[in-house]
C-alpha positions in Angstrom: 75.8 112.2 156.3 76.8 114.2 153.3 76.5 112.0 150.2 77.8 114.6 147.8 81.1 114.9 149.8 81.5 111.1 150.0 80.9 110.8 146.3 83.6 113.4 145.5 86.0 111.6 147.8 85.3 108.3 146.1 85.8 109.8 142.6 89.1 111.5 143.8 90.6 108.3 145.3 89.5 106.3 142.3 91.2 108.7 139.9 94.3 108.6 142.1 94.5 104.8 142.1 93.9 104.6 138.3 96.7 107.2 137.8 99.1 105.2 139.9 98.2 102.0 138.0 98.7 103.8 134.7 102.2 105.1 135.7 103.3 101.7 137.1 102.1 99.9 133.9 104.1 102.3 131.7 107.2 101.9 133.9 107.0 98.1 133.9 106.3 97.9 130.2 109.5 99.8 129.4 111.5 97.8 131.8 110.4 94.3 130.8 110.1 94.9 127.0 113.4 96.7 126.8 111.8 99.3 124.5 113.7 102.2 125.8 115.4 104.4 123.2 118.9 105.6 123.6 120.4 108.9 122.4 121.4 107.5 119.0 119.5 104.3 118.6 115.7 104.2 118.3 113.6 101.0 117.9 111.0 101.8 115.2 109.3 98.4 115.2 109.7 94.9 116.4 107.9 91.8 115.0 108.2 88.4 116.6 108.3 85.5 114.2 108.4 82.7 116.7 109.9 81.9 120.1 113.1 83.9 120.5 113.2 85.0 116.8 112.1 88.1 115.2 112.7 91.2 113.1 113.6 94.6 114.4 113.7 97.9 112.6 116.0 100.4 114.2 117.1 103.9 113.3 120.8 104.8 114.0 121.5 108.5 113.3 120.7 108.8 109.5 120.4 105.0 108.7 117.5 102.6 109.1 118.5 98.9 109.7 116.4 95.8 109.5 117.9 93.2 111.9 117.1 89.5 112.1 117.3 88.3 115.6 117.5 84.8 116.9 118.6 83.1 120.1 122.2 82.8 119.0 122.8 85.7 116.6 121.8 89.1 115.3 122.2 89.8 111.6 121.7 92.9 109.5 119.3 91.9 106.7 119.1 95.3 105.0 119.8 99.0 105.6 118.6 102.2 104.1 119.3 105.9 104.4 116.5 108.0 105.9 115.4 109.3 102.5 115.4 105.8 101.0 113.3 104.5 103.9 110.9 107.4 103.6 110.3 106.5 99.9 109.8 102.9 100.7 107.4 103.8 103.5 105.4 106.0 101.1 105.3 103.2 98.6 104.0 100.8 101.2 101.3 103.2 102.2 99.9 102.9 98.6 99.7 99.2 99.1 102.0 96.3 99.5 100.9 94.8 96.1 101.9 98.0 94.3 105.2 98.1 96.1 106.0 94.5 95.3 105.2 95.1 91.6 107.5 98.1 91.6 110.3 95.9 93.1 109.8 93.2 90.6 109.8 95.7 87.7 113.0 97.2 89.0 114.7 93.8 89.4 113.7 92.9 85.8 115.2 96.1 84.5 118.5 95.3 86.4 118.6 91.9 84.8 118.3 93.3 81.3 121.0 95.9 81.8 
């Protein structure tokens, strides 16, 4: 019996089975999570806050929308242009604390004007 040939066969079939499992997992993940992007709408991020409630960040053409989603309704919480969103994202990468302080300073300036 040729052990080398049998070992190569086992490795080949193992790789084949793992490849099929990987493809099926990706197919089922997209189908059950509904995370498929359309031509004009792209889901950037989804955060679940509780059962049947969450926040979803989507991009629609040149706008980014933050949606609040519950069992009974969908509501736009805020929206930004792509450039505004890029600036916010850059600020958040510095740190949330710094971003929050900038927001507070900006709202204080608005109150004084």
